[in-house]
mmCIF file of the N, C-alpha and C atoms, coordinates in Angstrom:
data_MODEL
# 
_entry.id   MODEL 
# 
loop_
_atom_site.group_PDB 
_atom_site.id 
_atom_site.type_symbol 
_atom_site.label_atom_id 
_atom_site.label_alt_id 
_atom_site.label_comp_id 
_atom_site.label_asym_id 
_atom_site.label_entity_id 
_atom_site.label_seq_id 
_atom_site.pdbx_PDB_ins_code 
_atom_site.Cartn_x 
_atom_site.Cartn_y 
_atom_site.Cartn_z 
_atom_site.occupancy 
_atom_site.B_iso_or_equiv 
_atom_site.pdbx_formal_charge 
_atom_site.auth_seq_id 
_atom_site.auth_comp_id 
_atom_site.auth_asym_id 
_atom_site.auth_atom_id 
_atom_site.pdbx_PDB_model_num 
ATOM 1   N N  . UNK A 1 1  ? 98.142  73.640  95.432  1.00 0.00 ? 1  UNK A N  1 
ATOM 2   C CA . UNK A 1 1  ? 99.210  74.192  96.246  1.00 0.00 ? 1  UNK A CA 1 
ATOM 3   C C  . UNK A 1 1  ? 99.027  73.748  97.689  1.00 0.00 ? 1  UNK A C  1 
ATOM 4   N N  . UNK A 1 2  ? 100.137 73.412  98.289  1.00 0.00 ? 2  UNK A N  1 
ATOM 5   C CA . UNK A 1 2  ? 100.085 73.059  99.700  1.00 0.00 ? 2  UNK A CA 1 
ATOM 6   C C  . UNK A 1 2  ? 100.540 74.245  100.526 1.00 0.00 ? 2  UNK A C  1 
ATOM 7   N N  . UNK A 1 3  ? 99.698  74.707  101.406 1.00 0.00 ? 3  UNK A N  1 
ATOM 8   C CA . UNK A 1 3  ? 100.049 75.893  102.203 1.00 0.00 ? 3  UNK A CA 1 
ATOM 9   C C  . UNK A 1 3  ? 101.102 75.542  103.249 1.00 0.00 ? 3  UNK A C  1 
ATOM 10  N N  . UNK A 1 4  ? 101.812 76.457  103.822 1.00 0.00 ? 4  UNK A N  1 
ATOM 11  C CA . UNK A 1 4  ? 101.983 77.828  103.371 1.00 0.00 ? 4  UNK A CA 1 
ATOM 12  C C  . UNK A 1 4  ? 103.228 78.014  102.511 1.00 0.00 ? 4  UNK A C  1 
ATOM 13  N N  . UNK A 1 5  ? 104.073 76.983  102.393 1.00 0.00 ? 5  UNK A N  1 
ATOM 14  C CA . UNK A 1 5  ? 105.343 77.129  101.675 1.00 0.00 ? 5  UNK A CA 1 
ATOM 15  C C  . UNK A 1 5  ? 105.131 77.486  100.218 1.00 0.00 ? 5  UNK A C  1 
ATOM 16  N N  . UNK A 1 6  ? 104.206 76.812  99.547  1.00 0.00 ? 6  UNK A N  1 
ATOM 17  C CA . UNK A 1 6  ? 103.965 77.107  98.139  1.00 0.00 ? 6  UNK A CA 1 
ATOM 18  C C  . UNK A 1 6  ? 103.402 78.505  97.940  1.00 0.00 ? 6  UNK A C  1 
ATOM 19  N N  . UNK A 1 7  ? 102.603 78.981  98.888  1.00 0.00 ? 7  UNK A N  1 
ATOM 20  C CA . UNK A 1 7  ? 102.077 80.346  98.784  1.00 0.00 ? 7  UNK A CA 1 
ATOM 21  C C  . UNK A 1 7  ? 103.211 81.368  98.820  1.00 0.00 ? 7  UNK A C  1 
ATOM 22  N N  . UNK A 1 8  ? 104.149 81.131  99.707  1.00 0.00 ? 8  UNK A N  1 
ATOM 23  C CA . UNK A 1 8  ? 105.286 82.050  99.811  1.00 0.00 ? 8  UNK A CA 1 
ATOM 24  C C  . UNK A 1 8  ? 106.143 82.017  98.553  1.00 0.00 ? 8  UNK A C  1 
ATOM 25  N N  . UNK A 1 9  ? 106.347 80.853  98.007  1.00 0.00 ? 9  UNK A N  1 
ATOM 26  C CA . UNK A 1 9  ? 107.111 80.735  96.753  1.00 0.00 ? 9  UNK A CA 1 
ATOM 27  C C  . UNK A 1 9  ? 106.374 81.425  95.603  1.00 0.00 ? 9  UNK A C  1 
ATOM 28  N N  . UNK A 1 10 ? 105.077 81.202  95.562  1.00 0.00 ? 10 UNK A N  1 
ATOM 29  C CA . UNK A 1 10 ? 104.267 81.828  94.513  1.00 0.00 ? 10 UNK A CA 1 
ATOM 30  C C  . UNK A 1 10 ? 104.387 83.347  94.574  1.00 0.00 ? 10 UNK A C  1 
ATOM 31  N N  . UNK A 1 11 ? 104.200 83.924  95.762  1.00 0.00 ? 11 UNK A N  1 
ATOM 32  C CA . UNK A 1 11 ? 104.263 85.376  95.891  1.00 0.00 ? 11 UNK A CA 1 
ATOM 33  C C  . UNK A 1 11 ? 105.678 85.902  95.703  1.00 0.00 ? 11 UNK A C  1 
ATOM 34  N N  . UNK A 1 12 ? 106.682 85.138  96.112  1.00 0.00 ? 12 UNK A N  1 
ATOM 35  C CA . UNK A 1 12 ? 108.063 85.542  95.871  1.00 0.00 ? 12 UNK A CA 1 
ATOM 36  C C  . UNK A 1 12 ? 108.340 85.604  94.376  1.00 0.00 ? 12 UNK A C  1 
ATOM 37  N N  . UNK A 1 13 ? 107.893 84.595  93.634  1.00 0.00 ? 13 UNK A N  1 
ATOM 38  C CA . UNK A 1 13 ? 108.077 84.602  92.181  1.00 0.00 ? 13 UNK A CA 1 
ATOM 39  C C  . UNK A 1 13 ? 107.293 85.736  91.529  1.00 0.00 ? 13 UNK A C  1 
ATOM 40  N N  . UNK A 1 14 ? 106.075 85.970  92.008  1.00 0.00 ? 14 UNK A N  1 
ATOM 41  C CA . UNK A 1 14 ? 105.250 87.052  91.482  1.00 0.00 ? 14 UNK A CA 1 
ATOM 42  C C  . UNK A 1 14 ? 105.936 88.399  91.714  1.00 0.00 ? 14 UNK A C  1 
ATOM 43  N N  . UNK A 1 15 ? 106.438 88.645  92.908  1.00 0.00 ? 15 UNK A N  1 
ATOM 44  C CA . UNK A 1 15 ? 107.117 89.905  93.208  1.00 0.00 ? 15 UNK A CA 1 
ATOM 45  C C  . UNK A 1 15 ? 108.421 90.050  92.421  1.00 0.00 ? 15 UNK A C  1 
ATOM 46  N N  . UNK A 1 16 ? 109.087 88.947  92.170  1.00 0.00 ? 16 UNK A N  1 
ATOM 47  C CA . UNK A 1 16 ? 110.303 89.004  91.351  1.00 0.00 ? 16 UNK A CA 1 
ATOM 48  C C  . UNK A 1 16 ? 109.953 89.418  89.926  1.00 0.00 ? 16 UNK A C  1 
ATOM 49  N N  . UNK A 1 17 ? 108.897 88.846  89.362  1.00 0.00 ? 17 UNK A N  1 
ATOM 50  C CA . UNK A 1 17 ? 108.448 89.264  88.030  1.00 0.00 ? 17 UNK A CA 1 
ATOM 51  C C  . UNK A 1 17 ? 108.115 90.751  88.004  1.00 0.00 ? 17 UNK A C  1 
ATOM 52  N N  . UNK A 1 18 ? 107.366 91.211  89.006  1.00 0.00 ? 18 UNK A N  1 
ATOM 53  C CA . UNK A 1 18 ? 107.000 92.619  89.070  1.00 0.00 ? 18 UNK A CA 1 
ATOM 54  C C  . UNK A 1 18 ? 108.231 93.519  89.155  1.00 0.00 ? 18 UNK A C  1 
ATOM 55  N N  . UNK A 1 19 ? 109.178 93.147  89.992  1.00 0.00 ? 19 UNK A N  1 
ATOM 56  C CA . UNK A 1 19 ? 110.380 93.960  90.157  1.00 0.00 ? 19 UNK A CA 1 
ATOM 57  C C  . UNK A 1 19 ? 111.173 94.049  88.857  1.00 0.00 ? 19 UNK A C  1 
ATOM 58  N N  . UNK A 1 20 ? 111.323 92.940  88.164  1.00 0.00 ? 20 UNK A N  1 
ATOM 59  C CA . UNK A 1 20 ? 112.077 92.934  86.912  1.00 0.00 ? 20 UNK A CA 1 
ATOM 60  C C  . UNK A 1 20 ? 111.368 93.766  85.853  1.00 0.00 ? 20 UNK A C  1 
ATOM 61  N N  . UNK A 1 21 ? 110.063 93.579  85.710  1.00 0.00 ? 21 UNK A N  1 
ATOM 62  C CA . UNK A 1 21 ? 109.320 94.313  84.690  1.00 0.00 ? 21 UNK A CA 1 
ATOM 63  C C  . UNK A 1 21 ? 109.275 95.810  84.993  1.00 0.00 ? 21 UNK A C  1 
ATOM 64  N N  . UNK A 1 22 ? 109.102 96.178  86.255  1.00 0.00 ? 22 UNK A N  1 
ATOM 65  C CA . UNK A 1 22 ? 109.103 97.593  86.600  1.00 0.00 ? 22 UNK A CA 1 
ATOM 66  C C  . UNK A 1 22 ? 110.493 98.206  86.428  1.00 0.00 ? 22 UNK A C  1 
ATOM 67  N N  . UNK A 1 23 ? 111.532 97.434  86.674  1.00 0.00 ? 23 UNK A N  1 
ATOM 68  C CA . UNK A 1 23 ? 112.893 97.921  86.440  1.00 0.00 ? 23 UNK A CA 1 
ATOM 69  C C  . UNK A 1 23 ? 113.130 98.179  84.956  1.00 0.00 ? 23 UNK A C  1 
ATOM 70  N N  . UNK A 1 24 ? 112.614 97.302  84.105  1.00 0.00 ? 24 UNK A N  1 
ATOM 71  C CA . UNK A 1 24 ? 112.722 97.514  82.659  1.00 0.00 ? 24 UNK A CA 1 
ATOM 72  C C  . UNK A 1 24 ? 111.976 98.779  82.259  1.00 0.00 ? 24 UNK A C  1 
ATOM 73  N N  . UNK A 1 25 ? 110.764 98.945  82.777  1.00 0.00 ? 25 UNK A N  1 
ATOM 74  C CA . UNK A 1 25 ? 109.988 100.141 82.437  1.00 0.00 ? 25 UNK A CA 1 
ATOM 75  C C  . UNK A 1 25 ? 110.682 101.406 82.931  1.00 0.00 ? 25 UNK A C  1 
ATOM 76  N N  . UNK A 1 26 ? 111.231 101.359 84.137  1.00 0.00 ? 26 UNK A N  1 
ATOM 77  C CA . UNK A 1 26 ? 111.954 102.509 84.671  1.00 0.00 ? 26 UNK A CA 1 
ATOM 78  C C  . UNK A 1 26 ? 113.172 102.829 83.809  1.00 0.00 ? 26 UNK A C  1 
ATOM 79  N N  . UNK A 1 27 ? 113.906 101.792 83.406  1.00 0.00 ? 27 UNK A N  1 
ATOM 80  C CA . UNK A 1 27 ? 115.096 102.015 82.578  1.00 0.00 ? 27 UNK A CA 1 
ATOM 81  C C  . UNK A 1 27 ? 114.720 102.656 81.248  1.00 0.00 ? 27 UNK A C  1 
ATOM 82  N N  . UNK A 1 28 ? 113.622 102.209 80.665  1.00 0.00 ? 28 UNK A N  1 
ATOM 83  C CA . UNK A 1 28 ? 113.206 102.773 79.378  1.00 0.00 ? 28 UNK A CA 1 
ATOM 84  C C  . UNK A 1 28 ? 112.655 104.183 79.550  1.00 0.00 ? 28 UNK A C  1 
ATOM 85  N N  . UNK A 1 29 ? 111.765 104.372 80.508  1.00 0.00 ? 29 UNK A N  1 
ATOM 86  C CA . UNK A 1 29 ? 111.139 105.687 80.640  1.00 0.00 ? 29 UNK A CA 1 
ATOM 87  C C  . UNK A 1 29 ? 112.092 106.727 81.210  1.00 0.00 ? 29 UNK A C  1 
ATOM 88  N N  . UNK A 1 30 ? 112.817 106.403 82.256  1.00 0.00 ? 30 UNK A N  1 
ATOM 89  C CA . UNK A 1 30 ? 113.722 107.372 82.867  1.00 0.00 ? 30 UNK A CA 1 
ATOM 90  C C  . UNK A 1 30 ? 115.051 107.425 82.114  1.00 0.00 ? 30 UNK A C  1 
ATOM 91  N N  . UNK A 1 31 ? 115.590 106.254 81.788  1.00 0.00 ? 31 UNK A N  1 
ATOM 92  C CA . UNK A 1 31 ? 116.878 106.209 81.106  1.00 0.00 ? 31 UNK A CA 1 
ATOM 93  C C  . UNK A 1 31 ? 116.830 106.787 79.706  1.00 0.00 ? 31 UNK A C  1 
ATOM 94  N N  . UNK A 1 32 ? 115.918 106.273 78.896  1.00 0.00 ? 32 UNK A N  1 
ATOM 95  C CA . UNK A 1 32 ? 115.840 106.728 77.498  1.00 0.00 ? 32 UNK A CA 1 
ATOM 96  C C  . UNK A 1 32 ? 115.170 108.090 77.375  1.00 0.00 ? 32 UNK A C  1 
ATOM 97  N N  . UNK A 1 33 ? 114.269 108.418 78.268  1.00 0.00 ? 33 UNK A N  1 
ATOM 98  C CA . UNK A 1 33 ? 113.553 109.686 78.169  1.00 0.00 ? 33 UNK A CA 1 
ATOM 99  C C  . UNK A 1 33 ? 114.238 110.851 78.852  1.00 0.00 ? 33 UNK A C  1 
ATOM 100 N N  . UNK A 1 34 ? 115.171 110.556 79.789  1.00 0.00 ? 34 UNK A N  1 
ATOM 101 C CA . UNK A 1 34 ? 115.806 111.642 80.542  1.00 0.00 ? 34 UNK A CA 1 
ATOM 102 C C  . UNK A 1 34 ? 117.328 111.539 80.520  1.00 0.00 ? 34 UNK A C  1 
ATOM 103 N N  . UNK A 1 35 ? 117.872 110.402 80.951  1.00 0.00 ? 35 UNK A N  1 
ATOM 104 C CA . UNK A 1 35 ? 119.318 110.292 81.100  1.00 0.00 ? 35 UNK A CA 1 
ATOM 105 C C  . UNK A 1 35 ? 120.067 110.265 79.770  1.00 0.00 ? 35 UNK A C  1 
ATOM 106 N N  . UNK A 1 36 ? 119.597 109.482 78.836  1.00 0.00 ? 36 UNK A N  1 
ATOM 107 C CA . UNK A 1 36 ? 120.293 109.299 77.566  1.00 0.00 ? 36 UNK A CA 1 
ATOM 108 C C  . UNK A 1 36 ? 119.655 110.066 76.422  1.00 0.00 ? 36 UNK A C  1 
ATOM 109 N N  . UNK A 1 37 ? 118.894 111.101 76.751  1.00 0.00 ? 37 UNK A N  1 
ATOM 110 C CA . UNK A 1 37 ? 118.132 111.824 75.731  1.00 0.00 ? 37 UNK A CA 1 
ATOM 111 C C  . UNK A 1 37 ? 119.053 112.507 74.724  1.00 0.00 ? 37 UNK A C  1 
ATOM 112 N N  . UNK A 1 38 ? 120.178 113.040 75.169  1.00 0.00 ? 38 UNK A N  1 
ATOM 113 C CA . UNK A 1 38 ? 121.069 113.734 74.235  1.00 0.00 ? 38 UNK A CA 1 
ATOM 114 C C  . UNK A 1 38 ? 121.657 112.781 73.202  1.00 0.00 ? 38 UNK A C  1 
ATOM 115 N N  . UNK A 1 39 ? 122.058 111.599 73.643  1.00 0.00 ? 39 UNK A N  1 
ATOM 116 C CA . UNK A 1 39 ? 122.596 110.612 72.706  1.00 0.00 ? 39 UNK A CA 1 
ATOM 117 C C  . UNK A 1 39 ? 121.517 110.098 71.758  1.00 0.00 ? 39 UNK A C  1 
ATOM 118 N N  . UNK A 1 40 ? 120.327 109.857 72.306  1.00 0.00 ? 40 UNK A N  1 
ATOM 119 C CA . UNK A 1 40 ? 119.232 109.334 71.487  1.00 0.00 ? 40 UNK A CA 1 
ATOM 120 C C  . UNK A 1 40 ? 118.689 110.372 70.516  1.00 0.00 ? 40 UNK A C  1 
ATOM 121 N N  . UNK A 1 41 ? 118.804 111.645 70.847  1.00 0.00 ? 41 UNK A N  1 
ATOM 122 C CA . UNK A 1 41 ? 118.279 112.689 69.971  1.00 0.00 ? 41 UNK A CA 1 
ATOM 123 C C  . UNK A 1 41 ? 119.064 112.810 68.669  1.00 0.00 ? 41 UNK A C  1 
ATOM 124 N N  . UNK A 1 42 ? 120.190 112.151 68.580  1.00 0.00 ? 42 UNK A N  1 
ATOM 125 C CA . UNK A 1 42 ? 120.941 112.147 67.319  1.00 0.00 ? 42 UNK A CA 1 
ATOM 126 C C  . UNK A 1 42 ? 120.224 111.329 66.250  1.00 0.00 ? 42 UNK A C  1 
ATOM 127 N N  . UNK A 1 43 ? 119.362 110.426 66.690  1.00 0.00 ? 43 UNK A N  1 
ATOM 128 C CA . UNK A 1 43 ? 118.569 109.602 65.764  1.00 0.00 ? 43 UNK A CA 1 
ATOM 129 C C  . UNK A 1 43 ? 117.147 110.150 65.713  1.00 0.00 ? 43 UNK A C  1 
ATOM 130 N N  . UNK A 1 44 ? 116.468 109.863 64.614  1.00 0.00 ? 44 UNK A N  1 
ATOM 131 C CA . UNK A 1 44 ? 115.080 110.322 64.453  1.00 0.00 ? 44 UNK A CA 1 
ATOM 132 C C  . UNK A 1 44 ? 114.183 109.122 64.137  1.00 0.00 ? 44 UNK A C  1 
ATOM 133 N N  . UNK A 1 45 ? 112.964 109.226 64.624  1.00 0.00 ? 45 UNK A N  1 
ATOM 134 C CA . UNK A 1 45 ? 111.944 108.216 64.320  1.00 0.00 ? 45 UNK A CA 1 
ATOM 135 C C  . UNK A 1 45 ? 110.664 108.972 63.967  1.00 0.00 ? 45 UNK A C  1 
ATOM 136 N N  . UNK A 1 46 ? 110.178 108.782 62.784  1.00 0.00 ? 46 UNK A N  1 
ATOM 137 C CA . UNK A 1 46 ? 108.965 109.464 62.331  1.00 0.00 ? 46 UNK A CA 1 
ATOM 138 C C  . UNK A 1 46 ? 109.085 110.978 62.352  1.00 0.00 ? 46 UNK A C  1 
ATOM 139 N N  . UNK A 1 47 ? 110.270 111.490 62.113  1.00 0.00 ? 47 UNK A N  1 
ATOM 140 C CA . UNK A 1 47 ? 110.479 112.928 62.097  1.00 0.00 ? 47 UNK A CA 1 
ATOM 141 C C  . UNK A 1 47 ? 110.778 113.538 63.454  1.00 0.00 ? 47 UNK A C  1 
ATOM 142 N N  . UNK A 1 48 ? 110.600 112.784 64.529  1.00 0.00 ? 48 UNK A N  1 
ATOM 143 C CA . UNK A 1 48 ? 110.876 113.293 65.881  1.00 0.00 ? 48 UNK A CA 1 
ATOM 144 C C  . UNK A 1 48 ? 112.201 112.726 66.370  1.00 0.00 ? 48 UNK A C  1 
ATOM 145 N N  . UNK A 1 49 ? 112.852 113.463 67.229  1.00 0.00 ? 49 UNK A N  1 
ATOM 146 C CA . UNK A 1 49 ? 114.088 112.970 67.826  1.00 0.00 ? 49 UNK A CA 1 
ATOM 147 C C  . UNK A 1 49 ? 113.777 111.767 68.703  1.00 0.00 ? 49 UNK A C  1 
ATOM 148 N N  . UNK A 1 50 ? 114.672 110.780 68.685  1.00 0.00 ? 50 UNK A N  1 
ATOM 149 C CA . UNK A 1 50 ? 114.401 109.520 69.370  1.00 0.00 ? 50 UNK A CA 1 
ATOM 150 C C  . UNK A 1 50 ? 114.253 109.705 70.878  1.00 0.00 ? 50 UNK A C  1 
ATOM 151 N N  . UNK A 1 51 ? 115.041 110.568 71.487  1.00 0.00 ? 51 UNK A N  1 
ATOM 152 C CA . UNK A 1 51 ? 114.897 110.811 72.924  1.00 0.00 ? 51 UNK A CA 1 
ATOM 153 C C  . UNK A 1 51 ? 113.543 111.405 73.263  1.00 0.00 ? 51 UNK A C  1 
ATOM 154 N N  . UNK A 1 52 ? 113.097 112.350 72.468  1.00 0.00 ? 52 UNK A N  1 
ATOM 155 C CA . UNK A 1 52 ? 111.771 112.940 72.655  1.00 0.00 ? 52 UNK A CA 1 
ATOM 156 C C  . UNK A 1 52 ? 110.687 111.883 72.452  1.00 0.00 ? 52 UNK A C  1 
ATOM 157 N N  . UNK A 1 53 ? 110.859 111.050 71.430  1.00 0.00 ? 53 UNK A N  1 
ATOM 158 C CA . UNK A 1 53 ? 109.877 110.015 71.151  1.00 0.00 ? 53 UNK A CA 1 
ATOM 159 C C  . UNK A 1 53 ? 109.750 109.057 72.331  1.00 0.00 ? 53 UNK A C  1 
ATOM 160 N N  . UNK A 1 54 ? 110.893 108.630 72.919  1.00 0.00 ? 54 UNK A N  1 
ATOM 161 C CA . UNK A 1 54 ? 110.831 107.740 74.079  1.00 0.00 ? 54 UNK A CA 1 
ATOM 162 C C  . UNK A 1 54 ? 110.145 108.418 75.250  1.00 0.00 ? 54 UNK A C  1 
ATOM 163 N N  . UNK A 1 55 ? 110.417 109.695 75.455  1.00 0.00 ? 55 UNK A N  1 
ATOM 164 C CA . UNK A 1 55 ? 109.796 110.400 76.571  1.00 0.00 ? 55 UNK A CA 1 
ATOM 165 C C  . UNK A 1 55 ? 108.290 110.531 76.381  1.00 0.00 ? 55 UNK A C  1 
ATOM 166 N N  . UNK A 1 56 ? 107.829 110.689 75.142  1.00 0.00 ? 56 UNK A N  1 
ATOM 167 C CA . UNK A 1 56 ? 106.415 110.924 74.888  1.00 0.00 ? 56 UNK A CA 1 
ATOM 168 C C  . UNK A 1 56 ? 105.634 109.656 74.545  1.00 0.00 ? 56 UNK A C  1 
ATOM 169 N N  . UNK A 1 57 ? 106.214 108.770 73.761  1.00 0.00 ? 57 UNK A N  1 
ATOM 170 C CA . UNK A 1 57 ? 105.473 107.611 73.270  1.00 0.00 ? 57 UNK A CA 1 
ATOM 171 C C  . UNK A 1 57 ? 106.112 106.276 73.632  1.00 0.00 ? 57 UNK A C  1 
ATOM 172 N N  . UNK A 1 58 ? 107.415 106.200 73.530  1.00 0.00 ? 58 UNK A N  1 
ATOM 173 C CA . UNK A 1 58 ? 108.114 104.924 73.672  1.00 0.00 ? 58 UNK A CA 1 
ATOM 174 C C  . UNK A 1 58 ? 107.888 104.247 74.998  1.00 0.00 ? 58 UNK A C  1 
ATOM 175 N N  . UNK A 1 59 ? 107.922 105.007 76.086  1.00 0.00 ? 59 UNK A N  1 
ATOM 176 C CA . UNK A 1 59 ? 107.724 104.387 77.396  1.00 0.00 ? 59 UNK A CA 1 
ATOM 177 C C  . UNK A 1 59 ? 106.305 103.844 77.545  1.00 0.00 ? 59 UNK A C  1 
ATOM 178 N N  . UNK A 1 60 ? 105.345 104.481 76.910  1.00 0.00 ? 60 UNK A N  1 
ATOM 179 C CA . UNK A 1 60 ? 103.969 103.975 76.956  1.00 0.00 ? 60 UNK A CA 1 
ATOM 180 C C  . UNK A 1 60 ? 103.862 102.663 76.183  1.00 0.00 ? 60 UNK A C  1 
ATOM 181 N N  . UNK A 1 61 ? 104.482 102.606 75.004  1.00 0.00 ? 61 UNK A N  1 
ATOM 182 C CA . UNK A 1 61 ? 104.473 101.355 74.234  1.00 0.00 ? 61 UNK A CA 1 
ATOM 183 C C  . UNK A 1 61 ? 105.159 100.231 74.992  1.00 0.00 ? 61 UNK A C  1 
ATOM 184 N N  . UNK A 1 62 ? 106.280 100.544 75.612  1.00 0.00 ? 62 UNK A N  1 
ATOM 185 C CA . UNK A 1 62 ? 106.988 99.527  76.395  1.00 0.00 ? 62 UNK A CA 1 
ATOM 186 C C  . UNK A 1 62 ? 106.113 99.067  77.548  1.00 0.00 ? 62 UNK A C  1 
ATOM 187 N N  . UNK A 1 63 ? 105.423 99.985  78.207  1.00 0.00 ? 63 UNK A N  1 
ATOM 188 C CA . UNK A 1 63 ? 104.540 99.614  79.308  1.00 0.00 ? 63 UNK A CA 1 
ATOM 189 C C  . UNK A 1 63 ? 103.443 98.669  78.845  1.00 0.00 ? 63 UNK A C  1 
ATOM 190 N N  . UNK A 1 64 ? 102.843 98.925  77.705  1.00 0.00 ? 64 UNK A N  1 
ATOM 191 C CA . UNK A 1 64 ? 101.782 98.050  77.184  1.00 0.00 ? 64 UNK A CA 1 
ATOM 192 C C  . UNK A 1 64 ? 102.345 96.663  76.857  1.00 0.00 ? 64 UNK A C  1 
ATOM 193 N N  . UNK A 1 65 ? 103.519 96.620  76.259  1.00 0.00 ? 65 UNK A N  1 
ATOM 194 C CA . UNK A 1 65 ? 104.156 95.325  75.971  1.00 0.00 ? 65 UNK A CA 1 
ATOM 195 C C  . UNK A 1 65 ? 104.447 94.586  77.271  1.00 0.00 ? 65 UNK A C  1 
ATOM 196 N N  . UNK A 1 66 ? 104.916 95.298  78.290  1.00 0.00 ? 66 UNK A N  1 
ATOM 197 C CA . UNK A 1 66 ? 105.211 94.662  79.573  1.00 0.00 ? 66 UNK A CA 1 
ATOM 198 C C  . UNK A 1 66 ? 103.956 94.125  80.244  1.00 0.00 ? 66 UNK A C  1 
ATOM 199 N N  . UNK A 1 67 ? 102.811 94.736  80.005  1.00 0.00 ? 67 UNK A N  1 
ATOM 200 C CA . UNK A 1 67 ? 101.552 94.203  80.536  1.00 0.00 ? 67 UNK A CA 1 
ATOM 201 C C  . UNK A 1 67 ? 101.286 92.827  79.944  1.00 0.00 ? 67 UNK A C  1 
ATOM 202 N N  . UNK A 1 68 ? 101.466 92.692  78.635  1.00 0.00 ? 68 UNK A N  1 
ATOM 203 C CA . UNK A 1 68 ? 101.253 91.391  77.992  1.00 0.00 ? 68 UNK A CA 1 
ATOM 204 C C  . UNK A 1 68 ? 102.284 90.366  78.456  1.00 0.00 ? 68 UNK A C  1 
ATOM 205 N N  . UNK A 1 69 ? 103.513 90.794  78.664  1.00 0.00 ? 69 UNK A N  1 
ATOM 206 C CA . UNK A 1 69 ? 104.546 89.891  79.179  1.00 0.00 ? 69 UNK A CA 1 
ATOM 207 C C  . UNK A 1 69 ? 104.175 89.441  80.590  1.00 0.00 ? 69 UNK A C  1 
ATOM 208 N N  . UNK A 1 70 ? 103.681 90.356  81.411  1.00 0.00 ? 70 UNK A N  1 
ATOM 209 C CA . UNK A 1 70 ? 103.266 90.001  82.770  1.00 0.00 ? 70 UNK A CA 1 
ATOM 210 C C  . UNK A 1 70 ? 102.116 88.995  82.760  1.00 0.00 ? 70 UNK A C  1 
ATOM 211 N N  . UNK A 1 71 ? 101.149 89.194  81.886  1.00 0.00 ? 71 UNK A N  1 
ATOM 212 C CA . UNK A 1 71 ? 100.030 88.248  81.782  1.00 0.00 ? 71 UNK A CA 1 
ATOM 213 C C  . UNK A 1 71 ? 100.546 86.867  81.401  1.00 0.00 ? 71 UNK A C  1 
ATOM 214 N N  . UNK A 1 72 ? 101.447 86.810  80.438  1.00 0.00 ? 72 UNK A N  1 
ATOM 215 C CA . UNK A 1 72 ? 102.023 85.527  80.026  1.00 0.00 ? 72 UNK A CA 1 
ATOM 216 C C  . UNK A 1 72 ? 102.763 84.864  81.183  1.00 0.00 ? 72 UNK A C  1 
ATOM 217 N N  . UNK A 1 73 ? 103.610 85.642  81.874  1.00 0.00 ? 73 UNK A N  1 
ATOM 218 C CA . UNK A 1 73 ? 104.382 85.081  82.982  1.00 0.00 ? 73 UNK A CA 1 
ATOM 219 C C  . UNK A 1 73 ? 103.488 84.613  84.124  1.00 0.00 ? 73 UNK A C  1 
ATOM 220 N N  . UNK A 1 74 ? 102.440 85.374  84.422  1.00 0.00 ? 74 UNK A N  1 
ATOM 221 C CA . UNK A 1 74 ? 101.552 84.986  85.513  1.00 0.00 ? 74 UNK A CA 1 
ATOM 222 C C  . UNK A 1 74 ? 100.719 83.757  85.158  1.00 0.00 ? 74 UNK A C  1 
ATOM 223 N N  . UNK A 1 75 ? 100.295 83.631  83.911  1.00 0.00 ? 75 UNK A N  1 
ATOM 224 C CA . UNK A 1 75 ? 99.581  82.422  83.504  1.00 0.00 ? 75 UNK A CA 1 
ATOM 225 C C  . UNK A 1 75 ? 100.476 81.200  83.641  1.00 0.00 ? 75 UNK A C  1 
ATOM 226 N N  . UNK A 1 76 ? 101.734 81.364  83.265  1.00 0.00 ? 76 UNK A N  1 
ATOM 227 C CA . UNK A 1 76 ? 102.694 80.267  83.398  1.00 0.00 ? 76 UNK A CA 1 
ATOM 228 C C  . UNK A 1 76 ? 102.947 79.945  84.870  1.00 0.00 ? 76 UNK A C  1 
ATOM 229 N N  . UNK A 1 77 ? 103.064 80.972  85.697  1.00 0.00 ? 77 UNK A N  1 
ATOM 230 C CA . UNK A 1 77 ? 103.271 80.769  87.129  1.00 0.00 ? 77 UNK A CA 1 
ATOM 231 C C  . UNK A 1 77 ? 102.054 80.108  87.770  1.00 0.00 ? 77 UNK A C  1 
ATOM 232 N N  . UNK A 1 78 ? 100.864 80.527  87.383  1.00 0.00 ? 78 UNK A N  1 
ATOM 233 C CA . UNK A 1 78 ? 99.639  79.917  87.905  1.00 0.00 ? 78 UNK A CA 1 
ATOM 234 C C  . UNK A 1 78 ? 99.565  78.431  87.565  1.00 0.00 ? 78 UNK A C  1 
ATOM 235 N N  . UNK A 1 79 ? 99.930  78.086  86.337  1.00 0.00 ? 79 UNK A N  1 
ATOM 236 C CA . UNK A 1 79 ? 99.919  76.665  85.961  1.00 0.00 ? 79 UNK A CA 1 
ATOM 237 C C  . UNK A 1 79 ? 100.951 75.871  86.758  1.00 0.00 ? 79 UNK A C  1 
ATOM 238 N N  . UNK A 1 80 ? 102.117 76.480  86.998  1.00 0.00 ? 80 UNK A N  1 
ATOM 239 C CA . UNK A 1 80 ? 103.175 75.791  87.735  1.00 0.00 ? 80 UNK A CA 1 
ATOM 240 C C  . UNK A 1 80 ? 102.729 75.476  89.164  1.00 0.00 ? 80 UNK A C  1 
ATOM 241 N N  . UNK A 1 81 ? 101.999 76.387  89.790  1.00 0.00 ? 81 UNK A N  1 
ATOM 242 C CA . UNK A 1 81 ? 101.570 76.189  91.182  1.00 0.00 ? 81 UNK A CA 1 
ATOM 243 C C  . UNK A 1 81 ? 100.144 75.664  91.288  1.00 0.00 ? 81 UNK A C  1 
ATOM 244 N N  . UNK A 1 82 ? 99.504  75.377  90.176  1.00 0.00 ? 82 UNK A N  1 
ATOM 245 C CA . UNK A 1 82 ? 98.187  74.764  90.192  1.00 0.00 ? 82 UNK A CA 1 
ATOM 246 C C  . UNK A 1 82 ? 97.056  75.667  90.639  1.00 0.00 ? 82 UNK A C  1 
ATOM 247 N N  . UNK A 1 83 ? 97.174  76.955  90.384  1.00 0.00 ? 83 UNK A N  1 
ATOM 248 C CA . UNK A 1 83 ? 96.111  77.885  90.746  1.00 0.00 ? 83 UNK A CA 1 
ATOM 249 C C  . UNK A 1 83 ? 95.502  78.548  89.515  1.00 0.00 ? 83 UNK A C  1 
ATOM 250 N N  . UNK A 1 84 ? 95.728  77.945  88.343  1.00 0.00 ? 84 UNK A N  1 
ATOM 251 C CA . UNK A 1 84 ? 95.176  78.537  87.128  1.00 0.00 ? 84 UNK A CA 1 
ATOM 252 C C  . UNK A 1 84 ? 93.673  78.318  87.080  1.00 0.00 ? 84 UNK A C  1 
ATOM 253 N N  . UNK A 1 85 ? 93.023  79.156  86.263  1.00 0.00 ? 85 UNK A N  1 
ATOM 254 C CA . UNK A 1 85 ? 91.569  79.093  86.175  1.00 0.00 ? 85 UNK A CA 1 
ATOM 255 C C  . UNK A 1 85 ? 91.126  77.996  85.244  1.00 0.00 ? 85 UNK A C  1 
# 
């Protein structure tokens, strides 16, 4: 990487990834667990209402998946800017 322009691009891309992934997590945890709970509770998963399931378990599963997505995206970003290990 040639400083400082590439550093700024790298961090801009990194922050964009973070913003998108956190927005997805917020939409799932707040949206599915609070806002749309009445609509989701019409469906059941494993005997529990789907809205309750998202509030208790689903947002955690989504968060773990987003961690793996972030690792993948950051490895790809590191290779693009030549800062991979």
